[in-house]
N, C-alpha and C positions, 0 to 999 in steps of 0.2 A: 220491405221493398214495395215501392209504389206499383200498384196494379196487380199484385199477387194476392190470392185468397189465403185464408188461414190454413187450409189443408196442404197447399204447396209449401207454405212456410214450415209446417211441422215435418214434412218429408225432408226438406232441406236440412233441418236441424238434426233429424234422426240419421241422415246420411253422414253427417260430420261428427257424430258421436263416437268417441274412442271405444275400442273393444276391450272389455275387462276379461283378462285371462282366467280369473278365478271363478267368475260367475257365468261367463258365456262359453258355449261349446262350439267347436269347429267340426263340421261334418265333411268327411273325406268322400269325394265322388267315387262311384263304383268303377273299378278298373276293368277294362274290357280289352282282351287280346285281339290282335289282327287275325282274322280268320281268312285263310287263303281261299279265294273263290276264283273260278276260271270263267273267262269270257271268250267268245269267238274272236279269233285273231285273223283268220283267212279261210276262204272256202273256194276250192277250185273244182270245176267240172268241165271236162273237155274231151274231144275225140282226137286221137293221134296214133302214131305208130312207134312210140317210145316206151321204154321200160320205166317202171315206178322207181326202181333202185338199181343202179348198175352193179353187176357182179359178173365174174368170169363164168363162162359156160363150160361144162365138161366137154372135152374133145371126143367126137364120135366118128370123125372121118367123112361125114356127110355134108360138111359146109356149115356156115354160120346160121344160127336160128334167128331170123329176123321176126320181130313181133308182128302179129296181124293188127288190123285196125281194132282199136279197143277204146272202151270208155274209162276215163280216169277220174277218180273222185278223191280229193284230198281236203282235209279239214285240220285246222290248227287252233288250239285253245291256249290262252296265256292268262296269268293272274294280273292283278292291277299293277304291280311293280315290275312285271316282266321278269321275275326271278325264275319262274318255272314255265315250261311249255310242253304241251302234249300234242303230238302230230299223228294222225292216222290216215291211211290211204288204201284204196282198193283199185286195182286195174282189172277190168273184166274184158277178156279177149273175145272176139267175135266167134271163134271156134270153141270157146270154153275149155281149151286144153292148156292155156298158158296164163291162167288167172294169177294175180299177184296181190299180196297183202303186206302191209307195213304198219308198225306201231312203234313210236319212239317217245321217250320221256327225257327232257333236257332240263338242267338246272344251271342258272347263271348267277346264283346268289353271291358267290364269292369269285375271286379272280380265276380260280381253276374251274373251268366249265366241265360238266359231266353229262354224258349221254348214254342211255340204255336203249337198244334197238332190237326189234324182232322183225325178221323179213322172211317171207315164204314166196317161192316162185316155182312154177311148173313149166317144163319144156318137153317137146317131142324129141327125145334123145336119139332114137333110131327108128325112123318111119318104116324101114324095111322089116324090122323085127316086131313092130307094134309096141315099142317100149317108150315109156315116159320116165322122166326124172323129176322128183319133187325135192327142191333145195330149201332147207330150213337153216337160218342163220341167226344166232344170238350174239350181239356185239356190245362191248362196253368201251367207251371212248373218253379220254381226258384231253382237254385242250387248254393250253397255257398261253395267253397273249403277252408278248413282250411289250407291245405298244398297240396303238390304234390300227396299225397296218401290218403287223407281223405276229405270227403265232406258230407254235409247234404242237402237233397232235400225236397221240398214241392210241392205237385200237387193238384190242384183244378179242378174238371172235372164235366161236365154235360153229362149224357148219356140218350139217348132216344131209347127205344126198341119198334119197331113197329111190332105187330103180324098180319100176313097176312094169311087169309084162302083161299086156292086155290079153284077154281071152279070145284072141283071133283064131286060134286053132288048138288042137289037142296038145301040141308041144308047148305052146306058151301057157296053156292052162295049168300044166304040171310044174311050171317053173316058179320057184319061190322068189320073193322080193330080195334084193341085195342092198346093202348099205355101205356107204363110204363116210368115214368120220374124219373131219379135218380140223386142225387148229391153225389159226392165222394170227400173225403179228404184223402190224402195219404202223409205220411212222411217217409223218408228213411235216414239211416246213412250208408255210404259206406266207407270201408277201403280196399285199394288195394296196397300192396307193393310187389306184385309178379313180377318176372323178367323172361322173356322168354329165354330159352336156346335152343329152337327148337320148331318145330310145335307140339303142344299138350304136350310140355315139359317145365316146369317152376319150379322156386323156390320162396318161400315166403308165404305170407298170404293173404287171401281174406275174407272179412266179410261184410255181409249186414243184417241190422235189419230193419224191415218194420212194420208200423202200418197203417191200413186202416179203413175207416168207410164209409159205403154206407147207404144213407137215401132216401127212396122213397118219392118224393115230393107230389104225389097225394094220398098217404096213410101214415098218420103221424106215425102209429104204426109199420110200416114195415121198418126194418133197420137191419144191421149186422155189427159187428166189427171184425177185423182180426189182429192178431199179428203173425209175422213170423221171422225166422232168418235162415241164411245160412252161415256156417263157413267152409273154405277150407284151408288146409295147405299142402304145397309142400316142399319136401326136396330131396337133391341129395344123392343117394347111392354110385354110382361110375360114371365114365364117360359114358354118354348116357344111364343112368338108374336113374329113380327117383321114389319116393313113393308119393302118393297123398291120402289124406283122406278128407272126407266131412261129416259134421253133419248138418242136416237141419230138420226143423219142423215148424209147424204152427197150430194155433187153432182159431176157430171162436166162438163168443159169442154174446149175445144180444137176442132180440125177435125172430130173425131168424138166420139161420146158413148157412155156406158154406160147401158143401159136398166134401170131398177129396176121390178120388179113388186111392188106392195104387196098384203098380205093373207096370211092363214093363219098358220101357226106353223112353227118349225124342226123338222125330223125328223118331219114329219106322216106318219103311217102310211098314211093313205088320202088323198093330196093331190088336190085338185080345182082345176082351172084355169078361170077365167071367160073364154071366148072371145068374149063379146058386147062386151067393152070393146076398142075399136080402139087401135092404136098409130099415132102420128104418123109416117108414112113419109117426111115431108120432112126429118126429122132423120137424120143419118148415124150410126146405131147400129152398133157393131162388136162389142160384148159385151153380155151380159145377166146379171142376178142377181136375187135376192129381197130385198125389204125387209120384214122381219118384226119383231115380231109384231103383227098386227091380227086378233084372234079375232072370229068372227062373220061372216067373209067368206071367199070363195074367193080364191085367188091371182089377181092382176090386177084387183082392184076399182078400183085406180088405177095408172097407170104414168107414167113420165117420166124425165128425165135427173137429177132430184133427188128425194129423199124425206126425210121426217122422221117419227119415231114417238115416242110417250110411252107407257110401260107402268107401271102401278102395281098392286102386289099386297100383300095381307095374308096371311101364311102362319101357320097354327096347327097345331101337332102336338097333336091332340086327345087321343090315348090317353096319351102321356107326360105331358101336363098333368094328366090325371085321376089317374094312378097315381103320379106324382112319382118314378118310377125307371125305368130301362131294362127292357124286356121281352125275353124270349128269342125271341119270334116276330119275324122280320124284317119281315113284312108289317104287323103292328100297331105295332111300334116306330118305323117310318118313315111311318106313315099321317098325311097332312096334309090339311087342308081350307083352301082359299084362296078369296078374293074378288078380282076383278081388274077393271081398266078399261084399255082400249087406245084411243089416239087417234092418227091418222096421216094422211098425205097423200103423194102422189107427183105431180110436175108437171113441165112444160117451160116454160122462160122464167124471168123474174125473180121470179115469185110464183105461188102456187097459183091466183090469180084472174086470171091472164093469159089473153087470148083465144087464145093459141097452144095451149092445152091441148085435146086432142082430145075430152075428155068434155064440153066446152062446145059441140061442133059435131056435126052429124049430116048425112052426105052421102047424098042419094037420087039415083040415076041411073035413067033410063028412056029407052033409045035415045039420041038426040042431046041429050037434056035432062039437065042436071045441076043439082041444087038443093042448096045448103048451108044448113041450118037452124042458127042460133046461139041458144043458150040460156045461162042463167047458173045452172048447178048448183053445189051446195055441194061444193067439192073435198075438204073435210075429212070423214073418216068416223070413227066410233067404235064400239066394242064393249064389252060388259060382261057379267059372269056370274060363275059360281063353278066350282070344280073340285076334284078330289081327286088326291093324289100318294101313291105308296107304292113299295116295292121288291118285285118279284115275280121269283123265279128269277134274281136278280142284275141285273135290268133295273129302272131307275127309270122307272116308268110314270106318264104324266100324262093325265088325262081331263078336258077342259073342256067346259062347255056355255055358249055365248055367244049373245047376240042383238046383231045389228048395227043401227046407226042411220045411215041414209043419206038425205040431203035431207029430214030431219025425219020419215022413215018408219021405224018399228020393224019389223025383219025377223024372220022365224021363227027359232027356235033352231037352232043349228048345233053339232055335236059335233066336237071335235078330239082325236084320240088320237095321242100323240107319245111319244118316248123320248129325253129329254134333261133335264138339270138347269137350274136358274135360269130365265131367261125363255125 
């Protein structure tokens, strides 16, 4: 070939030379298996008033135990193909009495997803007695997705509650720790075809149906069953404006009950509990939790073994609607104005209007005389108002001003500051 030297010509001839199977040998490359290696997936550090992992609190008769301001640390590790994930978390309470720890391992290698989780949480179970409870839970969960939007889950858990009496006096010093052993079976059906169109803005449907059963292993007759559902629908009104509705409820049944406290919002920064509303002590409550949201009221405006709430919101991203393009300012770009309506009730018995509800009774005792006054109050309460949403220093901040409506009486305005998305 014109212009090529002899060395390049010899290389070209050698490259086209056929391989002789009898004289030439083929060297197989060294086989190397894929070694699973984990890399940081996410890291979260924040201050809030939420729990690291939601679980039912033991019922003590002293009201719901709201967490104090705490520091939350969460880290996630995942392998290159995202077949495995390790998640760890620590919540350090300001009073150091409600620290929380979580460690979970998940595998998504095949269609059936698997999760193993360990969770520890401490609570001040009875401040009057100086008692604390340490809850340790080990769970195994299987999740089977039918499609990209629907799945069914099953969870089997063992929970150990250790009741510790602090050495505040000689009586507590001599009291030994007590233990409660629980087995839990939980099944869930989840449907989620929602599509995000912005922060806290989406369209589509979300549905979760849950069934749970708790059985105390050291007391055969102590158990509780719970059924619950949460349905949410989102739709677009116009550009940068959506409507969102939520219908949720749950009931507990069996030899024992779960107590629901109605009122307030999730992740309320300054939670307030209404101690003036009594609890029906004839019911055998063993756990307690919140039924939210009903803005315009404190927690425990109603209580019982069942609850139901309706939430409706109109969310409008005012700044993006006016400018028609995203802004560099995180505060302005996520600024939302909302109007909302909440309606809910919590009750004991077959219906909210049952005579078994304690808010329809008032007991007055004076010496040997005991008088029970029965009245028919409206069990359903409602709240309405408006609020603003935005993102500040990485936190999604919600401020709502609501007025409650109880028994036909319009209550003074109540402000709710919280740190969570959606409802």
